[in-house]
PDBQT receptor file of N, H, CA, C and O in Angstrom, charges set to zero:
ATOM      1  N   MET A   1      -1.759  -2.348  16.981  1.00  0.00    +0.000 N 
ATOM      2  CA  MET A   1      -2.582  -1.531  16.276  1.00  0.00    +0.000 C 
ATOM      3  C   MET A   1      -1.322  -0.383  17.425  1.00  0.00    +0.000 C 
ATOM      4  O   MET A   1      -0.971   0.753  17.106  1.00  0.00    +0.000 OA
ATOM      5  N   ASP A   2      -1.035  -0.868  18.269  1.00  0.00    +0.000 N 
ATOM      6  H   ASP A   2      -1.320  -1.791  18.528  1.00  0.00    +0.000 HD
ATOM      7  CA  ASP A   2       0.451   0.105  18.801  1.00  0.00    +0.000 C 
ATOM      8  C   ASP A   2       1.211   0.717  17.995  1.00  0.00    +0.000 C 
ATOM      9  O   ASP A   2       1.575   0.306  16.893  1.00  0.00    +0.000 OA
ATOM     10  N   GLY A   3       1.521   1.867  18.576  1.00  0.00    +0.000 N 
ATOM     11  H   GLY A   3       1.224   2.201  19.471  1.00  0.00    +0.000 HD
ATOM     12  CA  GLY A   3       3.211   2.502  17.585  1.00  0.00    +0.000 C 
ATOM     13  C   GLY A   3       2.700   2.971  15.849  1.00  0.00    +0.000 C 
ATOM     14  O   GLY A   3       3.438   3.564  15.062  1.00  0.00    +0.000 OA
ATOM     15  N   HIS A   4       1.332   2.542  15.569  1.00  0.00    +0.000 N 
ATOM     16  H   HIS A   4       0.733   2.060  16.208  1.00  0.00    +0.000 HD
ATOM     17  CA  HIS A   4       0.786   3.721  15.025  1.00  0.00    +0.000 C 
ATOM     18  C   HIS A   4       0.416   5.652  14.966  1.00  0.00    +0.000 C 
ATOM     19  O   HIS A   4       0.062   6.115  16.051  1.00  0.00    +0.000 OA
ATOM     20  N   ASP A   5       0.488   6.464  14.004  1.00  0.00    +0.000 N 
ATOM     21  H   ASP A   5       0.775   6.088  13.123  1.00  0.00    +0.000 HD
ATOM     22  CA  ASP A   5       0.104   7.067  14.799  1.00  0.00    +0.000 C 
ATOM     23  C   ASP A   5      -0.795   7.746  13.384  1.00  0.00    +0.000 C 
ATOM     24  O   ASP A   5      -0.593   8.907  13.030  1.00  0.00    +0.000 OA
ATOM     25  N   LEU A   6      -2.007   6.637  12.511  1.00  0.00    +0.000 N 
ATOM     26  H   LEU A   6      -2.171   5.694  12.799  1.00  0.00    +0.000 HD
ATOM     27  CA  LEU A   6      -2.543   6.684  12.012  1.00  0.00    +0.000 C 
ATOM     28  C   LEU A   6      -3.672   7.102  13.335  1.00  0.00    +0.000 C 
ATOM     29  O   LEU A   6      -3.427   7.084  14.541  1.00  0.00    +0.000 OA
ATOM     30  N   ALA A   7      -4.893   7.453  12.681  1.00  0.00    +0.000 N 
ATOM     31  H   ALA A   7      -5.092   7.467  11.701  1.00  0.00    +0.000 HD
ATOM     32  CA  ALA A   7      -6.068   7.988  13.686  1.00  0.00    +0.000 C 
ATOM     33  C   ALA A   7      -7.184   6.163  13.498  1.00  0.00    +0.000 C 
ATOM     34  O   ALA A   7      -8.296   6.284  12.985  1.00  0.00    +0.000 OA
ATOM     35  N   TRP A   8      -6.678   4.555  13.992  1.00  0.00    +0.000 N 
ATOM     36  H   TRP A   8      -5.775   4.457  14.409  1.00  0.00    +0.000 HD
ATOM     37  CA  TRP A   8      -6.919   3.559  13.644  1.00  0.00    +0.000 C 
ATOM     38  C   TRP A   8      -8.058   2.942  14.535  1.00  0.00    +0.000 C 
ATOM     39  O   TRP A   8      -8.116   1.772  14.913  1.00  0.00    +0.000 OA
ATOM     40  N   TRP A   9      -9.281   4.323  14.894  1.00  0.00    +0.000 N 
ATOM     41  H   TRP A   9      -9.234   5.274  14.587  1.00  0.00    +0.000 HD
ATOM     42  CA  TRP A   9     -10.211   4.075  15.103  1.00  0.00    +0.000 C 
ATOM     43  C   TRP A   9     -11.378   4.477  14.677  1.00  0.00    +0.000 C 
ATOM     44  O   TRP A   9     -12.522   4.023  14.672  1.00  0.00    +0.000 OA
ATOM     45  N   LYS A  10     -10.607   5.860  14.158  1.00  0.00    +0.000 N 
ATOM     46  H   LYS A  10      -9.677   6.229  14.162  1.00  0.00    +0.000 HD
ATOM     47  CA  LYS A  10     -11.594   5.900  13.174  1.00  0.00    +0.000 C 
ATOM     48  C   LYS A  10     -12.522   4.795  11.733  1.00  0.00    +0.000 C 
ATOM     49  O   LYS A  10     -13.617   4.686  11.181  1.00  0.00    +0.000 OA
ATOM     50  N   VAL A  11     -11.118   4.194  11.730  1.00  0.00    +0.000 N 
ATOM     51  H   VAL A  11     -10.229   4.282  12.179  1.00  0.00    +0.000 HD
ATOM     52  CA  VAL A  11     -12.463   3.023  10.249  1.00  0.00    +0.000 C 
ATOM     53  C   VAL A  11     -12.512   1.358  10.658  1.00  0.00    +0.000 C 
ATOM     54  O   VAL A  11     -11.973   0.315  11.030  1.00  0.00    +0.000 OA
ATOM     55  N   VAL A  12     -14.067   2.404  10.077  1.00  0.00    +0.000 N 
ATOM     56  H   VAL A  12     -14.505   3.251   9.774  1.00  0.00    +0.000 HD
ATOM     57  CA  VAL A  12     -14.995   1.420  11.151  1.00  0.00    +0.000 C 
ATOM     58  C   VAL A  12     -15.812  -0.116   9.962  1.00  0.00    +0.000 C 
ATOM     59  O   VAL A  12     -15.671   0.115   8.761  1.00  0.00    +0.000 OA
ATOM     60  N   ASP A  13     -16.404  -1.203  10.232  1.00  0.00    +0.000 N 
ATOM     61  H   ASP A  13     -16.519  -1.391  11.208  1.00  0.00    +0.000 HD
ATOM     62  CA  ASP A  13     -16.362  -1.908   8.925  1.00  0.00    +0.000 C 
ATOM     63  C   ASP A  13     -18.339  -0.756   9.027  1.00  0.00    +0.000 C 
ATOM     64  O   ASP A  13     -18.934   0.099   9.683  1.00  0.00    +0.000 OA
ATOM     65  N   ALA A  14     -18.495  -1.915   7.494  1.00  0.00    +0.000 N 
ATOM     66  H   ALA A  14     -18.012  -2.609   6.961  1.00  0.00    +0.000 HD
ATOM     67  CA  ALA A  14     -19.675  -0.984   7.201  1.00  0.00    +0.000 C 
ATOM     68  C   ALA A  14     -21.138  -0.949   8.198  1.00  0.00    +0.000 C 
ATOM     69  O   ALA A  14     -22.072  -0.289   7.743  1.00  0.00    +0.000 OA
ATOM     70  N   SER A  15     -21.371  -1.778   9.786  1.00  0.00    +0.000 N 
ATOM     71  H   SER A  15     -20.612  -2.314  10.156  1.00  0.00    +0.000 HD
ATOM     72  CA  SER A  15     -21.714  -1.896  10.552  1.00  0.00    +0.000 C 
ATOM     73  C   SER A  15     -21.367  -0.577  11.839  1.00  0.00    +0.000 C 
ATOM     74  O   SER A  15     -22.061  -0.445  12.846  1.00  0.00    +0.000 OA
ATOM     75  N   GLY A  16     -20.564  -0.002  11.617  1.00  0.00    +0.000 N 
ATOM     76  H   GLY A  16     -20.000  -0.109  10.798  1.00  0.00    +0.000 HD
ATOM     77  CA  GLY A  16     -20.058   1.043  12.604  1.00  0.00    +0.000 C 
ATOM     78  C   GLY A  16     -18.824   0.225  13.446  1.00  0.00    +0.000 C 
ATOM     79  O   GLY A  16     -18.381   1.017  14.278  1.00  0.00    +0.000 OA
ATOM     80  N   HIS A  17     -18.156  -0.999  13.519  1.00  0.00    +0.000 N 
ATOM     81  H   HIS A  17     -18.516  -1.642  12.843  1.00  0.00    +0.000 HD
ATOM     82  CA  HIS A  17     -17.321  -1.394  14.460  1.00  0.00    +0.000 C 
ATOM     83  C   HIS A  17     -15.924  -1.453  14.771  1.00  0.00    +0.000 C 
ATOM     84  O   HIS A  17     -15.023  -2.038  14.169  1.00  0.00    +0.000 OA
ATOM     85  N   PRO A  18     -15.890  -0.802  15.738  1.00  0.00    +0.000 N 
ATOM     86  CA  PRO A  18     -14.154  -0.950  15.289  1.00  0.00    +0.000 C 
ATOM     87  C   PRO A  18     -12.663  -2.246  15.397  1.00  0.00    +0.000 C 
ATOM     88  O   PRO A  18     -12.957  -3.288  15.983  1.00  0.00    +0.000 OA
ATOM     89  N   PRO A  19     -11.696  -2.171  15.038  1.00  0.00    +0.000 N 
ATOM     90  CA  PRO A  19     -11.040  -3.410  15.148  1.00  0.00    +0.000 C 
ATOM     91  C   PRO A  19     -11.405  -3.949  16.218  1.00  0.00    +0.000 C 
ATOM     92  O   PRO A  19     -11.504  -3.468  17.347  1.00  0.00    +0.000 OA
ATOM     93  N   GLN A  20     -11.716  -5.539  15.626  1.00  0.00    +0.000 N 
ATOM     94  H   GLN A  20     -11.635  -5.931  14.710  1.00  0.00    +0.000 HD
ATOM     95  CA  GLN A  20     -11.747  -6.318  16.565  1.00  0.00    +0.000 C 
ATOM     96  C   GLN A  20     -10.757  -6.247  18.048  1.00  0.00    +0.000 C 
ATOM     97  O   GLN A  20      -9.647  -5.773  17.808  1.00  0.00    +0.000 OA
ATOM     98  N   ASN A  21     -10.960  -6.613  19.433  1.00  0.00    +0.000 N 
ATOM     99  H   ASN A  21     -11.862  -6.999  19.628  1.00  0.00    +0.000 HD
ATOM    100  CA  ASN A  21     -10.674  -6.676  20.300  1.00  0.00    +0.000 C 
ATOM    101  C   ASN A  21      -9.374  -4.728  20.316  1.00  0.00    +0.000 C 
ATOM    102  O   ASN A  21      -8.285  -4.257  20.647  1.00  0.00    +0.000 OA
ATOM    103  N   SER A  22     -10.036  -4.581  19.997  1.00  0.00    +0.000 N 
ATOM    104  H   SER A  22     -10.921  -4.963  19.728  1.00  0.00    +0.000 HD
ATOM    105  CA  SER A  22      -9.555  -3.200  19.827  1.00  0.00    +0.000 C 
ATOM    106  C   SER A  22     -10.664  -1.816  20.378  1.00  0.00    +0.000 C 
ATOM    107  O   SER A  22     -10.552  -0.666  19.954  1.00  0.00    +0.000 OA
ATOM    108  N   GLU A  23     -11.702  -2.271  21.392  1.00  0.00    +0.000 N 
ATOM    109  H   GLU A  23     -11.793  -3.206  21.736  1.00  0.00    +0.000 HD
ATOM    110  CA  GLU A  23     -12.856  -1.409  21.241  1.00  0.00    +0.000 C 
ATOM    111  C   GLU A  23     -13.241  -0.444  22.083  1.00  0.00    +0.000 C 
ATOM    112  O   GLU A  23     -13.792   0.610  21.765  1.00  0.00    +0.000 OA
ATOM    113  N   GLU A  24     -12.918  -0.846  23.284  1.00  0.00    +0.000 N 
ATOM    114  H   GLU A  24     -12.470  -1.703  23.542  1.00  0.00    +0.000 HD
ATOM    115  CA  GLU A  24     -12.513  -0.656  24.302  1.00  0.00    +0.000 C 
ATOM    116  C   GLU A  24     -11.409   1.233  24.493  1.00  0.00    +0.000 C 
ATOM    117  O   GLU A  24     -11.716   2.391  24.777  1.00  0.00    +0.000 OA
ATOM    118  N   THR A  25     -10.255   0.566  24.163  1.00  0.00    +0.000 N 
ATOM    119  H   THR A  25     -10.006  -0.374  23.932  1.00  0.00    +0.000 HD
ATOM    120  CA  THR A  25      -9.575   1.917  23.451  1.00  0.00    +0.000 C 
ATOM    121  C   THR A  25     -10.417   3.561  22.043  1.00  0.00    +0.000 C 
ATOM    122  O   THR A  25     -10.734   4.750  21.994  1.00  0.00    +0.000 OA
ATOM    123  N   ALA A  26     -10.333   2.319  21.273  1.00  0.00    +0.000 N 
ATOM    124  H   ALA A  26     -10.075   1.354  21.314  1.00  0.00    +0.000 HD
ATOM    125  CA  ALA A  26     -10.799   3.069  21.010  1.00  0.00    +0.000 C 
ATOM    126  C   ALA A  26     -11.926   3.448  20.449  1.00  0.00    +0.000 C 
ATOM    127  O   ALA A  26     -12.077   3.637  19.242  1.00  0.00    +0.000 OA
ATOM    128  N   ALA A  27     -13.294   3.655  21.847  1.00  0.00    +0.000 N 
ATOM    129  H   ALA A  27     -13.171   3.502  22.827  1.00  0.00    +0.000 HD
ATOM    130  CA  ALA A  27     -14.536   3.537  22.830  1.00  0.00    +0.000 C 
ATOM    131  C   ALA A  27     -14.109   4.629  22.971  1.00  0.00    +0.000 C 
ATOM    132  O   ALA A  27     -14.806   5.466  22.399  1.00  0.00    +0.000 OA
ATOM    133  N   GLN A  28     -12.591   5.337  23.887  1.00  0.00    +0.000 N 
ATOM    134  H   GLN A  28     -12.024   4.657  24.352  1.00  0.00    +0.000 HD
ATOM    135  CA  GLN A  28     -11.283   6.441  23.913  1.00  0.00    +0.000 C 
ATOM    136  C   GLN A  28     -11.821   6.834  23.727  1.00  0.00    +0.000 C 
ATOM    137  O   GLN A  28     -12.861   7.370  24.110  1.00  0.00    +0.000 OA
ATOM    138  N   HIS A  29     -10.586   6.525  22.193  1.00  0.00    +0.000 N 
ATOM    139  H   HIS A  29      -9.742   6.090  21.882  1.00  0.00    +0.000 HD
ATOM    140  CA  HIS A  29     -11.360   7.880  20.789  1.00  0.00    +0.000 C 
ATOM    141  C   HIS A  29     -12.589   8.706  20.542  1.00  0.00    +0.000 C 
ATOM    142  O   HIS A  29     -12.821   9.915  20.510  1.00  0.00    +0.000 OA
ATOM    143  N   TYR A  30     -13.308   7.583  20.375  1.00  0.00    +0.000 N 
ATOM    144  H   TYR A  30     -13.120   6.601  20.401  1.00  0.00    +0.000 HD
ATOM    145  CA  TYR A  30     -14.990   8.447  20.660  1.00  0.00    +0.000 C 
ATOM    146  C   TYR A  30     -14.980   9.428  21.469  1.00  0.00    +0.000 C 
ATOM    147  O   TYR A  30     -15.173  10.604  21.162  1.00  0.00    +0.000 OA
ATOM    148  N   GLU A  31     -14.817   9.118  22.242  1.00  0.00    +0.000 N 
ATOM    149  H   GLU A  31     -14.660   8.163  22.491  1.00  0.00    +0.000 HD
ATOM    150  CA  GLU A  31     -14.949  10.010  23.856  1.00  0.00    +0.000 C 
ATOM    151  C   GLU A  31     -14.642  11.194  23.512  1.00  0.00    +0.000 C 
ATOM    152  O   GLU A  31     -15.479  12.056  23.246  1.00  0.00    +0.000 OA
ATOM    153  N   ASP A  32     -13.539  11.340  23.485  1.00  0.00    +0.000 N 
ATOM    154  H   ASP A  32     -12.858  10.639  23.700  1.00  0.00    +0.000 HD
ATOM    155  CA  ASP A  32     -12.208  12.189  23.421  1.00  0.00    +0.000 C 
ATOM    156  C   ASP A  32     -13.171  13.094  22.860  1.00  0.00    +0.000 C 
ATOM    157  O   ASP A  32     -13.908  14.019  23.200  1.00  0.00    +0.000 OA
ATOM    158  N   GLU A  33     -12.618  11.966  21.161  1.00  0.00    +0.000 N 
ATOM    159  H   GLU A  33     -12.019  11.214  20.884  1.00  0.00    +0.000 HD
ATOM    160  CA  GLU A  33     -13.574  12.768  20.263  1.00  0.00    +0.000 C 
ATOM    161  C   GLU A  33     -14.301  14.200  19.758  1.00  0.00    +0.000 C 
ATOM    162  O   GLU A  33     -14.052  15.246  19.159  1.00  0.00    +0.000 OA
ATOM    163  N   GLY A  34     -15.889  13.140  20.761  1.00  0.00    +0.000 N 
ATOM    164  H   GLY A  34     -16.092  12.290  21.248  1.00  0.00    +0.000 HD
ATOM    165  CA  GLY A  34     -16.908  13.722  20.475  1.00  0.00    +0.000 C 
ATOM    166  C   GLY A  34     -17.974  13.014  20.110  1.00  0.00    +0.000 C 
ATOM    167  O   GLY A  34     -19.114  13.172  20.546  1.00  0.00    +0.000 OA
ATOM    168  N   ILE A  35     -17.360  11.634  18.708  1.00  0.00    +0.000 N 
ATOM    169  H   ILE A  35     -16.433  11.505  18.353  1.00  0.00    +0.000 HD
ATOM    170  CA  ILE A  35     -16.894  11.220  17.594  1.00  0.00    +0.000 C 
ATOM    171  C   ILE A  35     -19.137  10.111  18.537  1.00  0.00    +0.000 C 
ATOM    172  O   ILE A  35     -19.205   9.298  19.459  1.00  0.00    +0.000 OA
ATOM    173  N   PRO A  36     -20.597  10.840  17.490  1.00  0.00    +0.000 N 
ATOM    174  CA  PRO A  36     -20.657   9.925  18.156  1.00  0.00    +0.000 C 
ATOM    175  C   PRO A  36     -21.150   7.907  18.633  1.00  0.00    +0.000 C 
ATOM    176  O   PRO A  36     -21.323   7.268  17.596  1.00  0.00    +0.000 OA
ATOM    177  N   PHE A  37     -21.303   7.226  19.662  1.00  0.00    +0.000 N 
ATOM    178  H   PHE A  37     -21.162   7.745  20.505  1.00  0.00    +0.000 HD
ATOM    179  CA  PHE A  37     -21.350   5.541  19.128  1.00  0.00    +0.000 C 
ATOM    180  C   PHE A  37     -21.933   4.652  20.369  1.00  0.00    +0.000 C 
ATOM    181  O   PHE A  37     -21.118   4.623  21.290  1.00  0.00    +0.000 OA
ATOM    182  N   HIS A  38     -22.611   4.236  20.520  1.00  0.00    +0.000 N 
ATOM    183  H   HIS A  38     -23.273   4.259  19.772  1.00  0.00    +0.000 HD
ATOM    184  CA  HIS A  38     -23.052   2.994  21.757  1.00  0.00    +0.000 C 
ATOM    185  C   HIS A  38     -22.139   1.727  22.018  1.00  0.00    +0.000 C 
ATOM    186  O   HIS A  38     -21.109   1.195  21.605  1.00  0.00    +0.000 OA
ATOM    187  N   ARG A  39     -23.052   1.582  22.868  1.00  0.00    +0.000 N 
ATOM    188  H   ARG A  39     -23.889   2.015  23.204  1.00  0.00    +0.000 HD
ATOM    189  CA  ARG A  39     -22.089   0.349  23.217  1.00  0.00    +0.000 C 
ATOM    190  C   ARG A  39     -23.147  -0.721  23.743  1.00  0.00    +0.000 C 
ATOM    191  O   ARG A  39     -24.100   0.055  23.669  1.00  0.00    +0.000 OA
ATOM    192  N   ALA A  40     -23.709  -1.869  24.205  1.00  0.00    +0.000 N 
ATOM    193  H   ALA A  40     -22.935  -2.499  24.264  1.00  0.00    +0.000 HD
ATOM    194  CA  ALA A  40     -24.403  -2.858  23.489  1.00  0.00    +0.000 C 
ATOM    195  C   ALA A  40     -23.507  -4.272  24.235  1.00  0.00    +0.000 C 
ATOM    196  O   ALA A  40     -22.722  -5.098  23.770  1.00  0.00    +0.000 OA
ATOM    197  N   GLY A  41     -23.848  -4.134  25.035  1.00  0.00    +0.000 N 
ATOM    198  H   GLY A  41     -24.486  -3.463  25.413  1.00  0.00    +0.000 HD
ATOM    199  CA  GLY A  41     -22.443  -5.302  26.155  1.00  0.00    +0.000 C 
ATOM    200  C   GLY A  41     -21.635  -4.567  25.673  1.00  0.00    +0.000 C 
ATOM    201  O   GLY A  41     -21.899  -3.376  25.514  1.00  0.00    +0.000 OA
ATOM    202  N   GLU A  42     -19.947  -5.325  25.174  1.00  0.00    +0.000 N 
ATOM    203  H   GLU A  42     -19.733  -6.293  25.304  1.00  0.00    +0.000 HD
ATOM    204  CA  GLU A  42     -18.667  -5.124  25.218  1.00  0.00    +0.000 C 
ATOM    205  C   GLU A  42     -18.924  -5.081  23.836  1.00  0.00    +0.000 C 
ATOM    206  O   GLU A  42     -17.948  -5.816  23.689  1.00  0.00    +0.000 OA
ATOM    207  N   ARG A  43     -19.405  -4.875  22.445  1.00  0.00    +0.000 N 
ATOM    208  H   ARG A  43     -20.198  -4.278  22.566  1.00  0.00    +0.000 HD
ATOM    209  CA  ARG A  43     -19.706  -4.247  20.873  1.00  0.00    +0.000 C 
ATOM    210  C   ARG A  43     -20.179  -2.969  21.504  1.00  0.00    +0.000 C 
ATOM    211  O   ARG A  43     -21.033  -2.651  22.331  1.00  0.00    +0.000 OA
ATOM    212  N   VAL A  44     -19.063  -2.230  20.603  1.00  0.00    +0.000 N 
ATOM    213  H   VAL A  44     -18.369  -2.489  19.931  1.00  0.00    +0.000 HD
ATOM    214  CA  VAL A  44     -19.621  -1.072  20.116  1.00  0.00    +0.000 C 
ATOM    215  C   VAL A  44     -19.489  -0.787  19.070  1.00  0.00    +0.000 C 
ATOM    216  O   VAL A  44     -19.158  -1.687  18.297  1.00  0.00    +0.000 OA
ATOM    217  N   THR A  45     -19.624   0.190  18.691  1.00  0.00    +0.000 N 
ATOM    218  H   THR A  45     -19.893   0.920  19.319  1.00  0.00    +0.000 HD
ATOM    219  CA  THR A  45     -20.789   0.454  17.712  1.00  0.00    +0.000 C 
ATOM    220  C   THR A  45     -20.345   2.383  17.351  1.00  0.00    +0.000 C 
ATOM    221  O   THR A  45     -20.134   3.153  18.288  1.00  0.00    +0.000 OA
ATOM    222  N   VAL A  46     -20.287   2.811  15.949  1.00  0.00    +0.000 N 
ATOM    223  H   VAL A  46     -20.458   2.185  15.189  1.00  0.00    +0.000 HD
ATOM    224  CA  VAL A  46     -20.605   4.406  16.275  1.00  0.00    +0.000 C 
ATOM    225  C   VAL A  46     -21.605   4.850  15.199  1.00  0.00    +0.000 C 
ATOM    226  O   VAL A  46     -21.539   4.258  14.122  1.00  0.00    +0.000 OA
ATOM    227  N   ASN A  47     -22.202   5.478  15.298  1.00  0.00    +0.000 N 
ATOM    228  H   ASN A  47     -22.256   5.959  16.173  1.00  0.00    +0.000 HD
ATOM    229  CA  ASN A  47     -23.213   6.126  14.533  1.00  0.00    +0.000 C 
ATOM    230  C   ASN A  47     -23.374   6.529  13.602  1.00  0.00    +0.000 C 
ATOM    231  O   ASN A  47     -23.780   7.685  13.726  1.00  0.00    +0.000 OA
ATOM    232  N   LEU A  48     -23.314   6.317  12.889  1.00  0.00    +0.000 N 
ATOM    233  H   LEU A  48     -22.984   5.378  12.789  1.00  0.00    +0.000 HD
ATOM    234  CA  LEU A  48     -22.541   6.152  11.390  1.00  0.00    +0.000 C 
ATOM    235  C   LEU A  48     -23.710   6.628  10.340  1.00  0.00    +0.000 C 
ATOM    236  O   LEU A  48     -23.292   6.475   9.193  1.00  0.00    +0.000 OA
ATOM    237  N   SER A  49     -25.063   7.165  10.370  1.00  0.00    +0.000 N 
ATOM    238  H   SER A  49     -25.403   7.289  11.302  1.00  0.00    +0.000 HD
ATOM    239  CA  SER A  49     -25.677   8.324   9.352  1.00  0.00    +0.000 C 
ATOM    240  C   SER A  49     -24.950   9.594  11.062  1.00  0.00    +0.000 C 
ATOM    241  O   SER A  49     -24.512  10.524  10.384  1.00  0.00    +0.000 OA
ATOM    242  N   GLU A  50     -24.698   9.965  12.365  1.00  0.00    +0.000 N 
ATOM    243  H   GLU A  50     -25.053   9.210  12.916  1.00  0.00    +0.000 HD
ATOM    244  CA  GLU A  50     -24.450  11.139  12.621  1.00  0.00    +0.000 C 
ATOM    245  C   GLU A  50     -23.261  11.649  12.661  1.00  0.00    +0.000 C 
ATOM    246  O   GLU A  50     -22.985  12.770  13.088  1.00  0.00    +0.000 OA
ATOM    247  N   SER A  51     -21.921  10.216  11.871  1.00  0.00    +0.000 N 
ATOM    248  H   SER A  51     -22.146   9.306  11.525  1.00  0.00    +0.000 HD
ATOM    249  CA  SER A  51     -20.609  10.734  11.926  1.00  0.00    +0.000 C 
ATOM    250  C   SER A  51     -20.388  10.726  10.297  1.00  0.00    +0.000 C 
ATOM    251  O   SER A  51     -19.284  11.088   9.892  1.00  0.00    +0.000 OA
ATOM    252  N   ARG A  52     -21.166  10.417   9.556  1.00  0.00    +0.000 N 
ATOM    253  H   ARG A  52     -22.063  10.122   9.885  1.00  0.00    +0.000 HD
ATOM    254  CA  ARG A  52     -20.881  10.729   7.846  1.00  0.00    +0.000 C 
ATOM    255  C   ARG A  52     -20.566  12.726   7.945  1.00  0.00    +0.000 C 
ATOM    256  O   ARG A  52     -21.109  13.714   8.439  1.00  0.00    +0.000 OA
ATOM    257  N   TRP A  53     -19.083  12.308   6.937  1.00  0.00    +0.000 N 
ATOM    258  H   TRP A  53     -18.642  11.505   6.535  1.00  0.00    +0.000 HD
ATOM    259  CA  TRP A  53     -19.518  13.709   6.900  1.00  0.00    +0.000 C 
ATOM    260  C   TRP A  53     -19.861  14.330   5.305  1.00  0.00    +0.000 C 
ATOM    261  O   TRP A  53     -20.002  13.836   4.187  1.00  0.00    +0.000 OA
ATOM    262  N   GLN A  54     -19.896  15.448   5.791  1.00  0.00    +0.000 N 
ATOM    263  H   GLN A  54     -19.781  15.849   6.699  1.00  0.00    +0.000 HD
ATOM    264  CA  GLN A  54     -21.244  16.166   4.838  1.00  0.00    +0.000 C 
ATOM    265  C   GLN A  54     -20.249  17.457   3.674  1.00  0.00    +0.000 C 
ATOM    266  O   GLN A  54     -19.376  18.133   4.218  1.00  0.00    +0.000 OA
ATOM    267  N   ILE A  55     -20.431  17.579   2.665  1.00  0.00    +0.000 N 
ATOM    268  H   ILE A  55     -21.140  17.030   2.223  1.00  0.00    +0.000 HD
ATOM    269  CA  ILE A  55     -20.242  18.810   2.228  1.00  0.00    +0.000 C 
ATOM    270  C   ILE A  55     -20.556  19.858   2.189  1.00  0.00    +0.000 C 
ATOM    271  O   ILE A  55     -21.434  19.755   1.332  1.00  0.00    +0.000 OA
ATOM    272  N   ARG A  56     -20.542  20.865   2.452  1.00  0.00    +0.000 N 
ATOM    273  H   ARG A  56     -19.829  20.948   3.148  1.00  0.00    +0.000 HD
ATOM    274  CA  ARG A  56     -22.229  21.799   2.998  1.00  0.00    +0.000 C 
ATOM    275  C   ARG A  56     -21.846  22.858   2.205  1.00  0.00    +0.000 C 
ATOM    276  O   ARG A  56     -22.561  23.856   2.120  1.00  0.00    +0.000 OA
TER     277      ARG A  56
């Protein structure tokens, strides 16, 4: 994942998990950007219902 200018941490699977072996780095981005997520042990999961973009 290193060396990319894309916001790769914003791409999660259908369960809200970031790429494997990148959870801690992704979690730091989530904290910095105020993206709602939670931890369960070493697993990081984005709260998809709160993070979904909606047209106003």
